C-alpha positions in Angstrom: 27.2 7.6 -1.3 27.2 3.9 -0.8 27.5 1.3 -3.5 24.4 1.9 -5.6 24.6 -1.6 -7.3 24.3 -3.2 -3.8 21.3 -1.0 -2.9 19.7 -1.8 -6.2 20.2 -5.6 -5.7 18.7 -5.4 -2.2 15.7 -3.3 -3.3 15.1 -5.6 -6.3 15.1 -8.7 -4.0 12.8 -7.0 -1.5 10.3 -6.3 -4.3 10.8 -9.7 -5.9 9.8 -11.5 -2.7 6.3 -10.0 -2.9 5.8 -10.1 -6.7 7.7 -13.2 -7.7 4.7 -14.7 -9.5 4.7 -11.8 -11.9 8.2 -10.5 -12.4 11.8 -11.6 -12.4 14.4 -10.1 -10.1 16.7 -9.3 -13.1 13.9 -7.3 -14.7 13.4 -5.3 -11.5 17.2 -4.6 -11.2 17.3 -3.4 -14.8 14.3 -1.1 -14.2 16.1 0.3 -11.1 19.4 0.8 -12.9 17.5 2.7 -15.6 15.7 4.8 -13.1 18.9 5.5 -11.1 20.7 6.6 -14.3 17.9 9.0 -15.1 18.0 10.5 -11.6 21.7 10.3 -10.9 22.1 13.9 -9.9 19.2 13.9 -7.4 20.4 10.5 -5.9 23.7 12.2 -4.9 21.7 14.5 -2.6 20.0 11.7 -0.7 21.3 9.6 2.2 21.4 5.8 2.0 18.1 5.2 3.8 16.3 7.6 1.4 17.8 5.9 -1.6 16.7 2.5 -0.3 13.1 3.6 0.2 13.0 5.4 -3.2 14.4 2.3 -5.0 11.8 0.1 -3.3 9.0 2.4 -4.3 10.3 2.5 -7.9 10.6 -1.3 -8.0 7.2 -1.8 -6.5 5.6 0.5 -9.1 7.3 -1.5 -11.9 6.2 -4.8 -10.3 2.6 -3.6 -9.9 2.4 -2.6 -13.5 3.8 -6.0 -14.6 1.3 -7.8 -12.3 -1.5 -5.8 -13.7 -0.5 -6.6 -17.3 -0.2 -10.3 -16.6 -3.4 -10.5 -14.4 -5.5 -8.6 -16.9 -6.3 -5.4 -15.2 -5.1 -1.8 -15.3 -2.8 -0.4 -12.6 -5.2 2.5 -12.2 -7.8 0.0 -10.9 -5.8 -0.5 -7.7 -7.2 1.0 -4.5 -4.9 2.1 -1.7 -6.1 2.8 1.8 -4.4 5.3 4.0 -4.1 4.6 7.7 -6.5 7.5 8.2 -9.1 5.9 5.9 -8.7 2.5 7.6 -9.2 4.1 11.0 -12.5 5.6 9.7 -13.6 2.3 8.1 -12.5 0.1 11.0 -16.0 -0.1 12.6 -17.3 -1.6 9.4 -14.6 -4.3 9.4 -15.4 -5.5 12.9 -19.2 -5.5 12.5 -21.3 -8.1 10.7 -24.1 -5.6 10.0 -25.1 -4.4 6.6 -23.6 -1.0 6.2 -25.3 1.5 3.9 -23.1 3.4 1.5 -22.3 6.8 3.0 -23.3 10.0 1.2 -20.1 11.9 0.3 -19.8 15.6 0.6 -17.8 17.0 -2.3 -16.0 19.3 0.2 -14.6 16.3 2.1 -11.3 14.9 0.9 -11.8 11.3 -0.4 -10.3 8.6 1.8 -8.8 6.7 -1.2 -7.6 7.5 -4.7 -10.5 5.8 -6.4 -13.0 7.6 -4.2 -12.0 10.8 -6.0 -13.1 9.5 -9.4 -16.0 7.3 -8.2 -17.8 8.6 -5.1 -19.7 5.3 -4.9 -16.3 3.6 -4.7 -18.0 0.2 -5.4 -19.0 0.2 -1.8 -20.0 -3.4 -1.5 -16.7 -4.5 -2.9 -14.8 -2.2 -0.6 -16.6 -3.5 2.5 -16.1 -7.1 1.4 -12.4 -6.5 0.8 -12.0 -4.8 4.2 -13.8 -7.6 6.0 -11.8 -10.3 4.2 -8.5 -8.6 5.0 -9.6 -8.1 8.7 -10.4 -11.9 8.9 -6.9 -12.7 7.6 -5.2 -10.8 10.3 -3.6 -12.6 13.3 -5.7 -13.0 16.4 -3.5 -10.4 18.2 -4.1 -7.7 15.5 -7.8 -8.4 15.4 -8.0 -8.1 19.2 -6.1 -4.8 19.2 -8.4 -3.3 16.5 -11.6 -4.6 18.1 -10.5 -3.1 21.4 -9.7 0.2 19.7 -13.2 0.3 18.0 -15.0 -0.4 21.3 -12.8 2.0 23.3 -11.1 -0.8 25.4 -7.9 1.2 25.9 -5.1 -0.1 23.7 -1.8 1.7 23.0 -1.6 4.0 19.9 1.6 2.1 18.9 -0.3 -1.2 18.9 -3.2 0.3 17.0 -0.9 1.8 14.3 1.0 -1.5 14.0 -2.3 -3.4 13.5 -3.6 -0.9 11.0 -0.4 -1.3 9.0 -0.9 -5.1 9.1 -4.5 -4.5 7.8 -3.1 -2.1 5.1 -0.7 -4.8 4.0 -3.5 -7.4 3.7 -5.3 -4.9 1.5 -2.3 -4.6 -0.9 0.0 -2.2 1.0 0.5 1.5 1.1 0.4 3.6 -2.0 3.9 3.8 -3.5 5.3 7.2 -4.3 5.0 8.1 -8.0 8.2 7.2 -9.9 8.5 10.5 -11.8 9.8 12.7 -9.0 11.7 12.2 -5.8 
């Protein structure tokens, strides 16, 4: 195994760059050291790349909780969009039409975590967030996604890359829960 202190420092800095308004790098490092001590046996089974990703996820979960406390909301209020959900919602992002709230079939798997607890999913807010995030994308990403929606033949690699950029504008991917590995 590589030097864990070095991996923790790098992961803490990576998380700090995104959450510097809400958390200090030393606090993230302490949280990561604590987590690593609690999961020392399991960490020995992972390779360096897996450890890096795991530490980043744990650091991000900690930073999101701190951001929530300091911003006055609950971490459970966050909504994460999967790439699959963004693909399904993309036509809404590129149109200026009023979009009625879909009727959800309980047999369908919800596209987001919040959709499971609130089928309405605060539809107007979700549509506004999606459109605002789309507008903040670079011209290149917007063009790729518009071409995809209208079937203008763009590579799957470019579409995925642009969907990930949209996902980041919406707050990023859902971090893995910190309890398990």
